[in-house]
N, C-alpha and C positions, 0 to 999 in steps of 0.2 A: 521370131523364127518359127515357121510353121512346117509341119510334115504331113504327108499323106501316106497312110499305110495301105498297101494293096494286099488283097487276099489271093493266095494261090491255092485253088481248090478244084476238084473235078467238076464237070459240067452239071452233074446231078445235084450238087449242093449250091449251085449259083442262085437258084430261085430262093432258097432258104436264107442265104446270105443277104440277098437284096431285101428280103422282108425285114430282117433284123435291122439293117441299115436304115431303111425308109421309115419304119415304125418307131425306131429309136428304143426298141425294147432291149432289156438286159439279156445278154446271151446266157444260155444255160451253162452251168458249171458242173462238170463231172468230178465228184470227189475221188473216186477210185475206179479203175477198170477191172473187170473180172479177169482172174488169172487162174492158173492151175494149182495155186498154193493156198492153204488155209492160213489166214493171218494169225490165228490163235495157236495152232499146233505146228505150223510151218511144214506140214506134211502134204504130199502130193494128193490132190483131190480134184476130180473132174466135176464135182457137183457145183462148184462155184461158177464154172463156165456154162454148164447145162441149165442151171436154174437162174442165171442172170437175166433180168428183165430190163433191158435198156431200150428205151423208146428211140426209134430212128429219128435223126435230126442233126442239128449242128450244136456241138458242145465246145465249151472252152476248157481244155484240159492241158495246162502248161506243163513243161518238163520240170522235173524236180531240181535240176541244176540251174535253172534260170527263173527269175521273178515272173516274167511274162511268157516265157517259152518261145520267144522270137529270136532271130539272129540279125536284127537290124542294128543301126548305129546306137539306138537307145539302150540296148542291153548287151551288145556284143563287147566282151572284155577288150580293153585297149591292148593288152599284152599279146592278144592273138592276131592283131591287125598287122599287116606288113608295114615296113617303114615308109614305103611310098604310097600307102593307101590314103586317099583324100579324106576318109572318114575320121582319121586320127585327130584332125584339128577341131572336130565337133565334139569329141568325147569330153573335153574339159568343160565345155559349155553345157552339155546335156547332163553330165554326171560330175559336178564339181567336188563331190565328197569321195570319189573313188580312190584317189591317192591317199586320203586320210583313213579310209576304212582298211586299206591294205596294211597300215601300220598298227592297227588295233590287235591283230593276232599275236599271241605270245610266241617267242622263239622256240623252235623245236629242241634245239640243243644249246647249251650254254658254252659259248666259245671261250676257251682258255688260252691265255697268252703263253707262248713257249718261253721257257727260261733255260738259259745256259749258264747255270751257276756253279757247276762242278769244276773243280780245278784238276789238273793232272795228278796231284797228290791224292785227292779224294778218290779218283778213279782207281789208282794203284791200291788204295786202302780197301776198296770194295773187292777187287780181285783177290787180295790177300785174305780177307775175312772169309770169303766164300770158299777158298781152297782149304783154309785151316779148319774151319768148323761149319760144314754145310748143313748139319742138323740144326744148329742154332741160327746161323745167318742164311736163311733162305731168301729167295728172291723177294718175297713179300716183306720180310723183316728189313732187308736192306733198302727196299723202296720206301718204306715208311721212315727209316732212319735218315736217309739222304734226300727225302722229298722228291722222289722221281717215280716213274712207273716201273712195274715189274718187267715190262718188255725192254726197257732201257738197261735194266740190270742184266738181262739175258744177252743183250747185244755186246756189252763191254766186258763180261766175265763168263766163265764156264767152270763147271765142277771138275774134279779130278777123275781119272779113269776108274779108280776104285769106286767112287761114288756112283758113276754112271753104270758100272757093272752091278752094283748093289740094287740100284733102282730098277734095272732091267730084270733082275731076279724077282723082285717084289711084284713087278707087273706080270711075269710069267706065273707066279703063284696065284695071283688074282684070276688070270685067264683060265687056270685049271678048274676053278669053281664055277665057271660060266655054264649056263644051260646050252645044250647043243644048238638050239635055235639062235641064241644070241651069238654064239661063235660063228655060225653061218652068216648071220646078218653083218657082223663086223668084217668077215672075209669078203662079202659082196661089196661093202663100203670101200674096202681097200682096193678092190679091182676097179670100181668106178673111178676112184681118184687117179689110178694109173692110166685109165683111158682118157681122163680129162687132159692130162699133160702130155699125151703122146704127140709126136711130131706130125 
């Protein structure tokens, strides 16, 4: 199986491309292009562009996201090709290890199997313990005891009104010690949330 790669370049570079192809010389490779940022300090600096001495000519400067910088069948990812694209059948021949390489990456998250191990009696016990002694049997403590998440505890149980009123008073006492700037920032956050959910 043979392939012919065509160059798409402006007319002023056609002569240089033909020279490289005819003479069989190795194309010059540009290690890095001049930009507005200093690689050491990452600060904006125009000196890198003004002092850059890049000789005019043809350079091989591939994109960082691709091995060769091209978008042909040899390097184009199969996942990006439409289902009816005829190039899909050549991917396996050109890159037989692509499917294998995709399995080398470690999983980003460890998927846990959901368990439904609590009985109605245990759910009733959780509700009872949280109402009787909310100081001791917090959501975290109950979650560790029954091997569930704190979110699940909050879904199946709730604290008493006395406990809710006590926690609200604690929160008000904490807010009294806030700096004025922090109070304004929290008030702005509350307004933004109200605007998010407006009809």
